[in-house]
C-alpha positions as CSV (number, residue, x, y, z in Angstrom):
1,M,-0.2,-0.2,0.0
2,R,3.0,1.8,1.0
3,G,4.7,2.1,-2.7
4,L,1.2,2.1,-4.1
5,A,0.8,5.7,-2.2
6,A,4.2,6.9,-3.3
7,L,3.6,5.8,-7.3
8,V,0.5,7.9,-6.7
9,L,2.1,11.1,-5.1
10,L,4.7,10.9,-7.8
11,G,2.2,11.1,-10.4
12,V,0.5,13.8,-9.2
13,F,3.9,15.5,-8.7
14,A,4.9,14.4,-12.2
15,F,1.9,15.9,-13.8
16,G,2.1,19.2,-11.7
17,A,5.5,19.7,-12.7
18,I,4.3,19.2,-16.3
19,Y,1.9,21.6,-16.3
20,F,4.1,24.1,-14.7
21,L,6.8,23.7,-17.3
22,F,4.5,23.5,-20.3
23,P,0.9,24.4,-19.4
24,E,-0.3,25.5,-23.0
25,Q,0.6,21.9,-24.0
26,V,-1.2,20.6,-21.1
27,A,-5.1,22.4,-22.1
28,E,-4.4,21.5,-25.5
29,A,-3.8,18.1,-25.0
30,A,-7.1,18.2,-22.7
31,F,-9.1,19.9,-26.0
32,K,-8.1,17.0,-28.0
33,L,-9.0,14.5,-26.1
34,E,-12.7,15.8,-25.9
35,R,-12.6,16.1,-29.9
36,S,-11.0,12.9,-30.1
37,R,-14.2,11.6,-28.1
38,V,-16.8,13.7,-29.9
39,G,-15.3,12.4,-33.6
40,L,-13.9,16.2,-34.5
41,D,-10.5,16.8,-36.3
42,R,-8.6,20.1,-36.1
43,K,-7.8,21.3,-39.7
44,E,-6.2,24.2,-41.2
45,L,-6.7,26.2,-44.7
46,D,-5.1,29.7,-46.4
47,L,-7.4,32.0,-47.6
48,P,-5.4,33.7,-50.1
49,A,-5.1,37.9,-49.7
50,S,-7.9,40.1,-50.9
51,A,-8.9,43.7,-51.7
52,T,-9.9,43.8,-48.3
53,H,-7.9,41.0,-46.0
54,P,-4.6,40.1,-46.2
55,A,-3.9,36.5,-46.3
56,L,-5.2,35.1,-43.1
57,H,-4.5,31.1,-41.3
58,I,-7.8,29.3,-40.4
59,V,-8.2,26.4,-38.4
60,Y,-11.2,24.5,-37.6
61,L,-12.6,21.7,-36.5
62,E,-14.6,18.5,-39.1
63,G,-16.0,15.6,-38.2
64,G,-19.4,14.0,-37.8
65,R,-20.5,12.3,-40.5
66,P,-18.8,12.7,-44.3
67,Q,-19.5,15.4,-46.2
68,D,-21.3,13.4,-49.6
69,A,-23.1,11.3,-46.7
70,A,-25.1,14.0,-45.1
71,P,-25.7,17.6,-45.0
72,S,-23.4,20.4,-43.6
73,L,-23.9,22.2,-40.7
74,L,-21.5,25.1,-40.0
75,L,-21.2,26.6,-36.7
76,I,-19.7,30.0,-35.9
77,H,-18.9,31.2,-32.7
78,G,-19.2,34.1,-30.2
79,V,-17.1,37.3,-29.7
80,G,-14.1,36.5,-27.3
81,A,-14.9,32.8,-28.1
82,D,-13.7,30.1,-30.5
83,K,-14.3,26.7,-32.4
84,D,-14.5,24.8,-28.9
85,N,-17.8,26.4,-28.1
86,W,-19.3,23.8,-30.3
87,T,-17.5,20.5,-29.4
88,R,-19.7,19.2,-26.7
89,S,-22.9,19.9,-28.6
90,A,-21.4,18.1,-31.5
91,Y,-21.2,14.7,-29.2
92,Y,-25.0,14.5,-30.3
93,L,-25.3,16.4,-33.7
94,G,-22.6,14.0,-35.6
95,A,-24.7,10.8,-36.5
96,Q,-26.9,13.3,-38.5
97,Y,-24.8,15.9,-39.9
98,H,-21.2,16.6,-41.5
99,L,-19.9,19.0,-38.8
100,I,-17.8,22.1,-39.3
101,A,-16.9,25.0,-36.9
102,L,-14.4,27.8,-37.2
103,D,-12.2,29.9,-35.7
104,L,-13.5,33.4,-37.4
105,P,-10.2,35.5,-37.6
106,G,-9.2,37.4,-34.9
107,F,-10.3,34.7,-32.7
108,G,-8.9,31.0,-31.5
109,E,-6.0,29.5,-33.7
110,S,-6.9,31.9,-36.6
111,S,-5.1,35.0,-38.0
112,K,-5.3,37.5,-35.7
113,P,-4.4,40.9,-37.6
114,A,-4.6,43.8,-34.8
115,D,-5.6,46.1,-37.7
116,L,-7.9,44.1,-39.3
117,D,-11.5,45.2,-40.3
118,Y,-13.7,42.7,-37.6
119,H,-16.9,44.5,-38.8
120,I,-19.9,42.2,-39.7
121,D,-19.8,42.9,-43.0
122,A,-16.3,42.2,-43.5
123,Q,-16.5,38.8,-41.2
124,V,-19.3,38.0,-43.4
125,E,-17.7,38.0,-46.6
126,R,-14.5,36.0,-45.1
127,I,-16.9,33.3,-43.9
128,A,-18.2,32.9,-47.9
129,E,-14.5,32.5,-48.6
130,F,-14.0,29.7,-46.4
131,A,-17.2,28.0,-47.3
132,S,-16.0,28.1,-50.7
133,A,-12.3,27.2,-49.6
134,L,-14.4,23.9,-48.5
135,H,-16.6,23.5,-51.6
136,L,-20.3,24.5,-49.1
137,E,-22.5,25.1,-51.7
138,H,-25.6,24.0,-49.6
139,F,-25.5,24.0,-46.0
140,D,-27.2,24.6,-42.7
141,L,-26.2,27.5,-40.7
142,G,-25.8,28.0,-36.6
143,G,-24.3,31.0,-34.3
144,N,-24.2,31.6,-31.0
145,S,-24.2,35.5,-29.9
146,M,-22.0,37.5,-32.7
147,G,-21.6,34.2,-34.6
148,G,-25.5,34.2,-34.5
149,W,-26.2,37.7,-35.6
150,L,-23.1,36.6,-38.3
151,S,-25.3,33.6,-39.1
152,A,-28.7,35.5,-40.1
153,E,-26.6,38.0,-42.2
154,Y,-24.7,35.7,-44.0
155,A,-28.1,34.1,-44.6
156,A,-29.7,37.5,-45.5
157,A,-26.7,37.8,-48.3
158,H,-26.6,34.2,-49.6
159,P,-30.2,32.3,-48.8
160,E,-29.3,30.7,-52.2
161,Q,-27.0,28.7,-50.2
162,V,-28.6,28.2,-46.5
163,H,-30.9,25.6,-45.6
164,S,-31.8,26.4,-42.1
165,L,-30.5,28.8,-39.6
166,W,-30.3,28.0,-35.7
167,L,-29.2,31.2,-33.8
168,L,-28.4,30.6,-29.8
169,D,-29.2,34.4,-28.4
170,P,-27.6,36.3,-31.7
171,G,-26.3,39.8,-31.4
172,G,-27.4,42.6,-33.0
173,I,-30.5,43.3,-32.0
174,A,-30.9,46.9,-31.3
175,T,-34.9,46.9,-30.5
176,A,-34.8,44.4,-27.6
177,Q,-35.0,45.4,-23.9
178,P,-31.4,46.5,-22.8
179,S,-29.6,43.5,-21.1
180,E,-27.6,43.9,-17.9
181,M,-24.7,44.1,-20.0
182,F,-25.2,47.1,-21.0
183,Q,-26.7,48.4,-18.1
184,R,-23.5,48.0,-17.1
185,L,-21.7,49.5,-20.0
186,K,-24.3,52.4,-19.7
187,A,-23.1,52.9,-16.3
188,G,-19.3,52.8,-17.2
189,E,-18.0,49.2,-16.3
190,R,-15.8,47.4,-18.1
191,I,-17.0,44.8,-20.5
192,P,-18.3,42.0,-18.5
193,L,-17.1,39.2,-21.9
194,F,-13.6,39.6,-21.4
195,A,-10.8,39.0,-18.6
196,Q,-7.4,40.6,-18.4
197,N,-6.9,38.1,-15.0
198,A,-8.0,34.7,-13.2
199,E,-10.6,36.6,-11.2
200,Q,-11.9,38.7,-14.0
201,F,-12.3,35.0,-15.9
202,R,-13.9,33.2,-13.4
203,E,-16.5,36.2,-12.9
204,L,-16.7,36.1,-17.0
205,T,-18.2,32.1,-16.5
206,H,-21.2,33.1,-13.8
207,F,-21.8,36.0,-15.9
208,V,-22.7,33.9,-18.9
209,F,-23.8,30.7,-17.5
210,V,-26.2,30.1,-14.9
211,R,-24.1,26.9,-14.0
212,P,-20.7,26.9,-15.4
213,P,-19.8,23.6,-16.8
214,Y,-17.1,21.6,-15.1
215,V,-13.8,22.3,-16.6
216,P,-10.3,21.2,-15.4
217,G,-8.8,24.0,-12.8
218,A,-5.5,23.7,-15.3
219,V,-7.7,24.3,-18.1
220,L,-9.6,27.0,-16.6
221,N,-6.5,28.7,-16.2
222,I,-5.2,28.5,-19.7
223,L,-8.2,30.2,-21.0
224,A,-8.1,32.9,-18.7
225,R,-4.7,33.1,-19.4
226,R,-5.3,33.3,-23.5
227,Q,-8.2,36.0,-22.8
228,A,-5.6,38.5,-21.2
229,R,-3.6,37.8,-24.2
230,D,-6.5,38.7,-26.5
231,Y,-8.3,41.0,-24.6
232,D,-7.1,44.6,-26.1
233,L,-8.0,42.8,-29.9
234,N,-11.6,41.3,-28.2
235,V,-12.3,44.9,-27.0
236,K,-10.9,46.6,-30.6
237,I,-13.6,44.0,-32.2
238,F,-16.7,44.2,-29.5
239,G,-16.4,48.3,-30.5
240,E,-16.8,48.0,-33.9
241,L,-20.0,45.7,-33.2
242,R,-21.2,48.2,-31.2
243,E,-20.6,50.6,-33.8
244,D,-22.6,47.6,-36.3
245,L,-25.5,48.0,-33.9
246,E,-25.8,51.3,-33.8
247,K,-25.3,51.8,-37.8
248,R,-27.1,48.4,-39.3
249,P,-28.8,46.9,-36.7
250,L,-30.0,43.0,-37.4
251,E,-33.3,44.2,-38.0
252,S,-32.5,46.2,-41.0
253,R,-30.7,43.4,-42.6
254,V,-32.7,40.4,-41.7
255,K,-36.4,41.0,-42.0
256,N,-38.6,39.0,-44.4
257,L,-35.6,36.7,-44.6
258,A,-37.6,33.3,-45.8
259,T,-35.1,30.5,-44.5
260,P,-36.6,28.2,-41.8
261,T,-35.0,29.3,-38.7
262,L,-35.0,28.3,-34.9
263,I,-34.4,31.3,-32.4
264,V,-32.9,29.9,-29.4
265,W,-32.7,31.9,-26.1
266,G,-31.4,31.1,-22.8
267,A,-34.3,32.7,-20.3
268,N,-31.5,33.9,-18.1
269,D,-29.2,35.7,-20.6
270,R,-27.3,38.8,-19.1
271,V,-25.2,39.4,-22.2
272,L,-28.2,39.6,-24.8
273,D,-31.8,40.0,-22.9
274,V,-34.1,37.7,-24.0
275,S,-36.8,39.8,-25.4
276,G,-34.9,40.0,-29.0
277,A,-36.3,35.9,-29.3
278,D,-39.9,37.7,-29.8
279,V,-38.1,41.2,-31.9
280,L,-36.4,38.0,-34.1
281,H,-39.5,36.1,-34.6
282,G,-41.5,39.2,-35.8
283,L,-39.1,39.6,-38.7
284,L,-38.6,36.2,-40.0
285,P,-41.8,34.8,-41.1
286,N,-40.6,31.0,-40.8
287,S,-38.9,30.9,-37.8
288,Q,-39.9,29.0,-34.4
289,V,-38.7,30.2,-31.2
290,S,-37.2,28.3,-28.1
291,I,-36.5,29.7,-24.7
292,M,-34.5,27.3,-22.4
293,P,-35.6,27.9,-19.0
294,N,-32.3,28.7,-16.2
295,I,-30.3,28.7,-18.9
296,G,-27.8,31.7,-19.8
297,H,-25.6,32.8,-22.7
298,L,-24.0,29.9,-24.5
299,P,-26.7,27.0,-24.5
300,M,-25.1,24.8,-26.6
301,L,-22.2,24.7,-23.7
302,E,-24.5,25.0,-20.8
303,A,-27.3,22.6,-22.1
304,P,-25.8,20.5,-25.3
305,K,-27.8,17.9,-25.0
306,A,-30.8,19.7,-25.2
307,S,-29.6,22.5,-27.3
308,A,-28.8,20.0,-30.3
309,E,-31.7,17.6,-29.4
310,N,-33.8,21.1,-29.8
311,Y,-32.1,21.9,-33.3
312,L,-32.8,18.2,-34.6
313,R,-36.4,18.4,-33.5
314,F,-36.4,21.8,-35.8
315,R,-34.7,20.2,-38.4
316,D,-37.2,16.8,-38.2
317,T,-40.1,19.2,-38.7
318,L,-38.8,20.8,-41.6
319,Q,-37.9,17.7,-43.5
320,S,-41.6,16.6,-42.6
321,A,-42.9,19.5,-44.4
322,A,-41.1,19.1,-47.1
323,A,-42.3,15.4,-47.8
324,K,-45.8,16.4,-47.5
325,P,-47.7,16.8,-50.7
């Protein structure tokens, strides 16, 4: 027993030493393990330079069923987030979909030029370039927060490409009731979506979730470090989004958009007020609304199974309707 205890203790010290010396590698190993569990592979591609941007390196996750055997579902994260926001819900979607979740330029592992234009129109154009590079001609499109805003705008710009929209607490809705976040900003407080240290990162998690999902402490610390590293860029991008919200809100871009749409909102969202669901529902003639009780701003992370099953039921209703004579 003493030998076993010593071996366990040695293992604990060894892990601690490895984490101390190579924290990023430990965190990445954890991400790889979770992606592998749900059948997602990390991939990369380059978008060539254009008149509006330099060459951009894009990192993304791909998995689920083969592209030629199932519909494709392209998933877009929110501001300050990345492709791994979709990993846990992918477990429940992969049996029916070919899944792709990208790091948008400015986020995650993709290129992050400090002087790049990150306004909505510019990012929509880059999503179109990314889809073209992967030969995605027709697909379903899902997004959370800023990603939901981008998804809706993409469908408005390319309605012939998008079969359906899955919008989870989407941004860009100017006529919704002011959320707690916007009330804080009006009072001169810091943006609660970004963190400069571990303490602020823990505050962030409790702001966006009702019940934060379990994340190992070592990984949580790395996520906090990454947030601090990208803080200035995140603040810049958030400023450009606020400009878009004032000058060209989503309401002005998607009115009467016919794309079948599932609008999902966490009832306890403190980032974007749940009243946005009814505003958007009134603009989209083929939309359905699902309010998830006791859920915050990130339903696909806080309730991955329920969120995925909700969307799959919605898609089943579309297929059933299409099959009727």
